[in-house]
N, C-alpha and C positions, 0 to 999 in steps of 0.2 A: 710249410713253405711252398710256394708255387714253383719256384725255381729249384733245379736240382742242387745238391750240395756242391757238386763240382763247379757249376756255373757261379754259385755264390762266392766260392773261395778262390777259384783260379781264373778270375776275369783277366783277359789278356790285355791287348793294347788299348782296350776301353774306347775305341773308335775316335780318340782324340788326336792320334798321331797318324801319319801318312801310311804306314804299312797296312796292307789288306789282310783280311782273315785267312786268306789262302797263301800268303807269303810266309817264308820261314820265320820271319820276325814279327808276324802278325799274331792273331789270337791263338791259332793252333800251335805255333812255335813257342809262344809264351806259356801255354798250358803244359806242353811237354817239358819245358825247362823247369817249370814249377814242380812237376812230378819228380824230375831227376833230383832237384835240390832237396826235396822233402825226404828222400832216402837218407840224406846226411843227418837229419834230425833224429831218425831212428838209431843210427849208428852211434852218435855221441851220447844219446840218452841211455842206451844199453851199457856203454862203457862207464859212464858216470855212476850208474846205479850199482855197479859191481863193488863200489867203495863200501856200501852198506854191509854186505856179508863179509867183506874183506876186513873191516874193522874188528868184527867179532873173531875172525880167523886169526889175525896176527896177534890179537890180545892174548889168546890162549897159546898159540904156537911159540910166540917169542916171550911169553910171560910178562906182559906189559900192564901198566896202570891204564885207567880210562883216558887220562890226558895224553899219555904216550901213544895209545892206540888211535886216538883221533888225529894224530899227526898224519895218518894216511889221507884224511880229508884235507888237512892243511897243505900237505905236499901237492895235492891235486889242485886245489883252488888258489894257492898262492901263485900259480903259473899265470893266472889271469892278471894279477897286478904287475908281474914282470914282463909278460909277453904282449898284452893287449895293445898298448900304444905302438910298439914296433910293428905289430901285426897290421894295424891300420895303415901304417906307412908302406908296409909290404903289399897290402891290398891295393893301394894307390898305384904302386909301381907295376905289379904283376897282373892286375885285373882279377876277375872273379874265378874263372876256371883254373888258371895256373896256381892261384893261392890255395884253392880247395885241394888240388892234387898234391901240392907241397905239404899241406897240413896232414893229409892222410899218410904220406910217406914218413913223416916225423912220428906219427902215432904207431906205425908198424915198428919203427926203431925202438920206441919206448917199451913195446910189448916184448921185444927180444932181450931187453935189459933185465926184466923181472926174473926169468929163469937163471940168468947168470948170477943174480943177487941171491936167489935161494940156494944155488949150488955152493956158494961160499958161506951160506947161512948168515947173511948180513942184512939186518933190517934197514939200515940207512941206504943201502943200494936199492932196496925195494922202493923206498921213498923217492930216490932219484928217478927210477923207471916211471913211477907214477907222475912225477913232475914233467918228464919228457912227453908222455902220452897227453897230459893235460895241456902242454904247450901247443901241440898240434890241434887239440880240440878248441883251444882259444882262437887260433887263426881260423878254424872252421866256422866258429860262431861269429867272429868279426865279419866274415865274408857272407855267410848264409843268411843271417837275420835281416840285414838291409836289402839283400838280393830278393828275398821273398817279399818284403814290403814293396820293392820296386816293380815286381812282376805283376802289374795290374793297376787298377785305379786306386787313388789315395783313399777314397771313401770306404773301400773294402779291405784296407791294409790290416786293420785290427782282426777281422774275421779270418783273413788269409793266413796271417802269422799264427793265430790260434789253431787253425786247421793243421798247419805244419807241425806245431807243437803237440798236436794230438799224437802224431807218429813218434815224436820224441818221448811222449809218455808211454806209448806202446813199448818202446825200448826200455824205459825205466821200470816198466811192469814186469817184463820178461827177465830183465837182468837179475833181480833178487831171486826169482824162481829158479833159474838155471844156476846162478852163482852160488846160492845156498846149497843146492844139491851137490855141486862139485866141491865147494870150499869147506862146508860144515858137516860133511859126513866122512866116516872112516878116519883112520889115524887117531889123533888125540880126541876126536869127537865121537868115536864109536862108543856104544853103550858099555860102561864099565871099564873103559880104557884108562890107562895111566900114561902120564907124559914120560916117554922114553925116547932115546935116539931113534928107534925104529918107528914109533908112532909119529914123532915129529917129522921124520923123513917122508913118511907117507903123506902127511898134510902139506908139506912143502912141495911135493910133486903135484898135488892137486892144484896148488897156486900156479905152478908152471903150466899145467894143462889149460887152466882157465885163460891165461894171458896169451899162450900160443894160439889158442882158438880165436881169441879176440883179434890178434894180429892178422890172422888169415882172413877174417871178415873185413878188416880195414883194407887189405890188399885187393880183395874182390871189388869193394866199393870204389876204390881208386881207379881200377880198370873200367868200371862202369861210367864214372864221371869223365874219364879220358875219352871214352868213345862218344860222349854226348857234349864235349866241350864247345863245339861250334854252335850247337843249338842254344846252349846256355849263354854264350857271348852275344849271339845275335839277338836273343830275346831281351837280355839286359840292356843292350844298346837301344833297341826299339822302344823300350819302356822308359827311357831316360834314366836308367839305373847304372850307367857306366861308372865304374869305381873312380875313375879320374885321378887327379892329383890334388891332395889336400893335406895340410899339416894337421896331425892329430892334436897338436897343442891348441888349435883354434877352438876346440870344444870347451876349454877352460874359460872362454870369454862369454859363454852362454849360461844364463841363470838356470834355464830349464835342463840343459845338459848336466849341470851339477846336481840339481834336484833329482833328476832321473837316476844319476849315479848313486846317490844316497839311497834311493828307493831300491835299486837293484842290490846294493850291498846288504841291506837288512833283510830283503826277501830271500836271497840265496842263502844267507847265513841262517835264517830261521828254518828254511826248508831242509837244509843239510844237517843242521843240529838235530832235528827230529828224526830224519831218515837214517842218519849215521848211528844213532844210539838206540833206534827202535828195536833192533834184534835183541840187544841186552835188556831193554826195558820190558819186552814181552816175556823174556826168559826169567824175570825176577819172580821169586815165590809169591810176593804180595800182589803181583799183576796177573799173569796167566800161568806162570810156572811151566813153560813149554821147553822142550829140548832146543838147543841152539838152531839146528837145521829147520825145525818146524817154525820157530820164531822168525828165522830169516826168511822163510817162504811167505810168512804172513806179511812181511814188509811190502810184498808185491801188491797187497790191498791198498796200502798208502799211496804207492805210485799209480796203481790202477784207478784209484779215485780221481787222481789228477788227469788220467787219460779220458775217463768218462766226462769229467768236468770240462775239459778242453773242447771236446766235441759239442757238448751242450752249449758251452760258452761261445764257440764259434758261431752257432746258430743265433744265440741271443744277441750277439754283438751286431747282427744285421738289423736289429730292432731297438736295442737299448744302448744308451750312451755309454761309451767305454769307461769314463770316469765314475759314473754312477754304479755300474756293475762291479768295478774294482773296489769301491768303498764298501759295498755290501759284503763282498767276499772277505776282505781283510778284517772287517769288524767281527764276522762270524768266526774266523780263524782265531782271533784274539780270545773270544769267549771260550772256544774249545780248549785252548791252552790253559786258561784259568781253571776250567773244570778238571784238567789233568793234575794240576798242582794241588787240588783240594780233595781228590778221590783216589781210589785204588781199585784193584780187580778189573772186571770187565768194563765198568764205566770208564775208568781211566784209559784202558787199552783201546776201546773203540772210539773214544773222543780223540785220542792221539792219531789213530788211523784216519779218522774222518777229516782231519785238517788237510790231508792230501787232496780231497775233492775241492776244497775252497782255495787251495794253492793254484789250482788249475790254470786260470786265466792270468795270473799275476805277472809272470815274467813277460810274455808277449805283449800284454796290454800296457805295462809300464814302458816297455821298449818302444812301441808305436806311439803312445802318448808323448813320449819324450822326443822322438824323431820328428813328429809333426810340429812341435813347439820350439825345438832348438833352432837357434840362429846359425849354428855351425853346420858345415857340410856333413852329409850322412856318414861317410867313412870316419870322420873325426869323432862324431857323436857316438857312433857304434863302438869305436875303439875305447872311448872313455867308459861307456856302459859296460863293456865286457871286462874292463879293468876292475870295475866295482864288484864283479863276481867274486873277488877275493874275500868278500864277506863269508863265503863258504869255508875259508881257512881260519877266520878269526872267531866267529861265534861258536862253532863246534868246540874249539879249544877251550873257550870260556866255559861252555857247558860241561866238558870233560873234567875241568878243574872243580866245578861245583859238585859234580858227582863224587869225585875223590874225597872232597872235604866233608860232604854231608853223608856219604855212604848210601845215598838214595838217588834215583833218577827222576823222581817227580819234580823236585825243585829246578831241574834243568829247564823245564818248560817255561820258567819265567823269562828265559833268554829270548825264545821266539815270540812270547807274548809282547815283550817290549818292542820287538821288531815290527810286529803287525800293527801296533798302535801308531808307529811312525808312518806306516803305509796307509793307514786310514787318513792321516793328515795330508799325505801326498795326493791321494785319490780325490779328496774334497777340493784341494787347490786346483787340480787338473779339471775337475768337473765344472768349477766356477770360472775357469779361464778359457775363453775362446782362443782358437789358434791365432786369429788376427790380433789378439791382445797380449800374446806372449812377448818375450823380450825382443823379438823381431819376427817378421814373416819368415817362415822356413826358407833357408837358402835353396836355390835350385840345385838339382843333382849335378855335381861337378862333372865336367867332361873336357 
């Protein structure tokens, strides 16, 4: 590429608006705002990926079935169904920076609930704490995804959001590495350990440590965003990305907003089903027969593949049509899931891990393809798309029930396989539909 990566991804006011490159709201200010907002993607990626080792941890510590353990993912992702539409309304009222800071404060509160839950040894309170954290993450996503899309030219929005999602994937890669080390070592996971009150207590304290540390990270990020709030607000306004006032219900009147919501539902459900059960999958004797901590750390390869894929995808999307690249990735992911259902050992293990690489561009590309085709205002469309992330609560629960019934984790991969086939159809429709031919020309950013 002749241009630098930063120039390709963080294009500022794009010379179509009146602010100059030297003004706070011009290209320089927009580039700084883009950098500030991108830190949020890392923070919520790290938090979300902790669910993967946490599933394995609570299953053993609380003596749960697979279906019961996957409730940790359900508690997290059901927040998107409950909170996303109100979050879109809150975004319209508060604007970007205040919404982001409020979201981070809620996330800190949720992290404080987890130690209280382990103190009284109550799994249901752990689920409540996860729901509260995820509620903050939901508001964060409702605000940050359209903000990144707005901070620059429309033609580079796919690449720009994929570039931000690269840092989200950096967080999801580090999450299982650090989380497995904290959550899946010592206590009931020590070599030769038996489950006693003492070993359970040690493992419960490890859960406390993980979430208190996470809360501290959120608090630091909130202070960082607070210090940069004026730059973020000025850049968003200069780029025509002011959150404005829009009813979230308006998204239900757009065909493409609904199609995008379905695509997000099955994508997140497929990704979380694989990631959430991958530690236990790699631990199985017929797969790799690894100790839980080692299997949990290997999950970072799944998310690391998404990180590498997003960086490569961000570059490819400056040359390849978004719908075409999405169709290729979703088709290959479906094939890999089919391979897992029919094999075992290292073939099944590495096919499952490889799906992460092809997941890479899916969320940001579905998001931007939908935003540019939706006839509803951006905050309303974003709210509906983030509501659809509830797929991460539904599909893993189905996968857990399949595992409990069959006694095997290979058949679970039929669940994401079906999801990726739906995404192939969405990608083909998007590739064959020009923006001007969508249900209506995209509404201007509300102000």
